[in-house]
N, C-alpha and C positions, 0 to 999 in steps of 0.2 A: 541634407544627407538622407538617403533612403532609410526607411524604418526596417529594423532587423526582421528577417522573415518569420522567425519564431514569435516575435512580438505581435506581428500581424495576425497570427493564428490565435495566440493566447488571449488577445484582447476580446475575442468573441468565442472563447473556448468553453464549452459546457460539459462535454464528456469526450472520452477518447474517440477520435474519429467522427465526432458529431458536434454541431453547434446549433444555436437558436432553439434550444429545448424550451418548450412551453411549461407553464406551471402544472398543467394537467399531466404532461409527460413526467415531470418531476415527482408528482404524487405516486404514480405507478412505479417509477424507478426506485423511490425511497422505500416503498413497501418491500420490494424484492431484495434490495440491499440489506435491509434491517435484519432479515433472517440470518444471513451470513455474518453480519457485524455483531449480532448478539452472541453467536457461537464464538466468534473471535474474542469478544470481551470476557465471556465465561472462562475461556481456556488460558488466556495469556495476559490479561490486565490485572493489576494488583487489587487486593481486597480493600485496601485503604481508599475510601471515597474522597479523601483530601489530597490524594496524589496529584501533583502538577503534571498535566498531560497536554502536549501540543500536537495537533494533527497538521503536518506540513503538506501542502498541496491538497487541502481538505475538500476542494470542489464546493458544492453547495451545502456541505456540512452534514452529510448523512451520519458519519461516525460521531461527530459532535452531538448530534441529536440523540443518538442511541446512548451515548455515555451520560448525557444529562438525565435521560429518563431512567437510567440505572443508578442515579444518585451521586454521580461524580460531580463535585462542585467547583473544581479548579481546572476547567478544560478550555482550551482555545483552539482556534483553527486559523490558518493563514493560507491564502491562495493568491497567485499572481494574476488571475483572470478577473477583470471587473464584472464580466457577465456572470461568473460563478458566484462572486460575493453578493451581487445584486439579488440573485435567486435565494441565497442563504438568508439575506436580510428580509426578503419577502416572506420567508418561512418563520420569521421571528428569532433567528439565530444571531443575536447581537455579538456573540463570542467569535464570529468569523470576521476576519479583517483582511484588507487588501495589502499585499506586500510580497517581496521576494524572499526566498529561503535564506539567502545570504544576509540580507538586511535584518531579518528577524533574529537569526542565530547570533549575529554580531551584537545585538542589543541585549543578549542574555548573559548574565554573569556565570562564572564557572560553577558547575555542579548544582544548578538550580532546578533542573527538570528530573522528574521521575520516569516519564515515558515520552519517547519521541516516536511518532508514527509517520511512515512514508509509504502510503498506499498508492501505487501507480505513479511514482515520482522518479525513482532513481534511473529508470530507463530513459528519461528525458535529458540526462546529464552526460556530457563527454567524460572520458576517463579522468581528465584533469579536474573537472568540476566535481566529479564523484568523490575523489579523495579529499578535496578541499572541504566538501560538505560533510563527509564522514568524520574528518578530523574535528570539525566544529561541533558536530553532534556529540562526539566523545568528550569534548571539553565541557559542554553545557549539562550533560547527564551526570547525576551523582554516581558514586561507585555502586555497582550492581544495578544501576538504572537500566531500563529496558528499551531497546530499539525494535520496533515491529514494522514490517513492511510487506509489500507485494510487488512482484516484478514479472515481466514476461519470462517464461521458462524455455530456455534454449534446448532443454532435454525433453520437452513436452511433445506429444504426438502432433498437436496443432500449434505449437509454439510460434512458428513463423507468422501465423495469422495475426497474433497479437503484436509481435515484434515489428512487422511491416504494415500493420493496420493503421498506423498513425505516423505521419511524415515527421513529427517532432521526436520520435523515438530514436535514440542513439545506440542503445545496447539491449541485449538480452542476457540472462544469467543462467547458470546451472548451480546446483548445490555446491559443487566444488569451487566455482569461480566466486560465488557469494561468500563462502567461508574464507577464501583467499583475500578478498577485499576487506572483510570485516576484521579478520585477525590482524591484518596490516595496520588497521586504524585503531587498534586497541580494544577490540571486543573479544569476548570469549563465549563458550557454551552456545555456539551458533547452531540453530535447528532449522531445517527446511522441511516444508510440508506441502502435500498436494492440497489444492483448494477443493474441499469436499462438497458434494451436493448435499444440501440440507433438505431432509425429507419433511414435507409439509402437506402431502396429499398423495393420491394414487399416481399421478403423472411423475412427480419427482421421485417417488419410490421406484418406479419402473426405470427411470433414467439412471438412478444410482445402481440398480441391479445390472443393467446393460453395460454400464461403465466398468463395474467390477469384473463381470464375466468377460467382456470384450478385451480388456487389457491384460488378462492372464497370459496369453501367448507372448506378448512383448516383455512382460516381467520375467518369464521363464527364459527367453532368449538372452536378456540382459544378464541374468544370473549365470547362465551357461557360459557366456563370454567373459564376464568379469569376476565371477565368484561372489559378487555383491548382490544381495537380495533386495536392497532398497533402491528404488528409482522413482523419481517424481515425474509423472506423465501428464499432469494437467497443463493447460495452456498458460496459466499463471501459477506462480509459486509463492507461497507465504514463507516468511522467515522471521525468526525471533532471535535476538542476541542480547547479551548482558555487557555492560561497561565493565571492563576489567578493573 
């Protein structure tokens, strides 16, 4: 029987739209990612360093690495790609394991997780798979436990570049559709954010300034049409929600 087309890609999948990443590439990518991930940890992760955190679709473990360095001692990562897991292990991240989202979630008892992370994952699921996954996440999270993620932003200026930049992507989201899905699955206090440019030098400072000034007209037009001042315009959208 033919191998499922997604499996053929995931078996050698190293980053969205890219495969066969070398260790040298990983080093540079890890440094870039860590700036944004540190900001994410500072703003949205619990202060309790004993919180049980699982990064689903963790790739080569960039977030796992950042969390460990910040003192979190109960962190795991799971990814379906053998190539990703092999890279994580080569980086010394023994907390990263090979497996599917569904198999891992089914192995966890009710209310055992404090934080579930889905960075660049939910867009790979069909609608049916999405709600099956969210229902399971709601089951394994403790009450007021946190779901954190990032998805392609259908409201973003360049959102289609992310949505269609990977053949395994099934969906993109807007703040409204994300709230719709999460509320239906038993989450509350859903917040959606732009993925900010983290300033770490002159170039990034200029990039952030250009973005802020360049998006003013679109924000004004959106406010004029809808009366709503808040719009998420970055290609990816971050979201945070609590288990009701």
